[in-house]
C-alpha positions in Angstrom: 58.7 -74.1 165.3 58.8 -74.0 169.1 60.0 -77.2 170.7 61.2 -78.5 174.0 63.4 -81.4 174.9 62.6 -82.7 178.4 63.8 -85.6 180.5 60.8 -87.5 181.7 62.6 -89.4 184.5 59.4 -91.1 185.7 59.1 -92.8 182.3 62.8 -93.2 181.7 62.9 -91.3 178.4 63.7 -88.0 176.8 60.9 -86.4 174.9 60.7 -83.9 172.1 57.6 -81.8 172.6 56.2 -79.7 169.7 53.0 -77.7 170.2 52.5 -79.4 173.6 52.6 -82.9 172.0 55.3 -85.5 172.4 56.5 -86.3 168.8 59.8 -88.2 169.5 61.2 -90.2 172.4 64.5 -91.7 173.4 64.0 -94.5 176.0 66.9 -95.0 178.4 68.3 -96.9 181.3 70.8 -95.6 183.9 74.0 -97.4 184.8 75.9 -95.1 187.2 76.6 -92.0 185.2 76.0 -93.7 181.9 72.7 -93.3 180.0 72.0 -96.4 177.9 69.7 -95.6 174.9 68.2 -98.7 173.3 65.6 -96.9 171.2 64.7 -93.6 169.6 61.4 -93.2 167.8 59.5 -90.4 166.1 55.7 -90.3 165.4 55.1 -91.4 161.8 53.7 -88.1 160.6 56.8 -86.3 161.9 59.4 -88.6 160.4 61.8 -87.0 157.9 61.6 -83.6 159.5 64.6 -83.7 161.8 62.7 -84.4 165.0 64.9 -87.2 166.2 68.0 -85.0 165.6 66.5 -82.2 167.7 65.8 -84.7 170.4 69.3 -86.1 170.4 70.8 -82.6 170.4 68.9 -81.6 173.5 69.5 -84.9 175.2 73.3 -84.7 174.6 73.4 -81.2 175.9 71.5 -82.3 179.0 73.9 -85.2 179.5 76.9 -82.9 179.1 75.5 -80.5 181.7 74.9 -83.4 184.1 78.4 -84.9 183.6 76.9 -88.1 182.2 77.9 -90.3 179.3 75.9 -92.2 176.7 75.9 -95.7 175.4 73.9 -95.5 172.2 72.5 -99.0 171.4 70.0 -97.4 168.9 71.5 -97.2 165.4 70.1 -93.7 164.9 71.6 -92.4 168.1 75.0 -94.0 167.3 74.9 -92.5 163.8 74.0 -89.1 165.1 77.0 -89.1 167.5 79.3 -90.3 164.7 78.1 -87.5 162.5 78.8 -85.0 165.3 82.4 -85.6 166.4 82.1 -82.7 168.9 80.0 -85.1 171.0 82.2 -88.2 170.9 83.6 -87.3 174.3 80.1 -88.2 175.7 80.5 -91.8 174.6 80.8 -94.3 177.5 84.1 -96.2 177.4 
């Protein structure tokens, strides 16, 4: 499966695109260098297929590359980071 994670800055969200269709999103707000993520959602027909995990992986890689941190308000995003201790350095203090 080919997919792309992109930062749609105009809509303040990261998007997971599969076959030219957005299937998962992570809304965000910016506070300095911290990206606050209140919500991550996946299209109903794509749930349970790891789409949100692919989205978070791409998002965290992008944040790392831009020297940003994350404040995950969304329970899924918080759990994803807990399950990936290599990314805990990205947590805003």
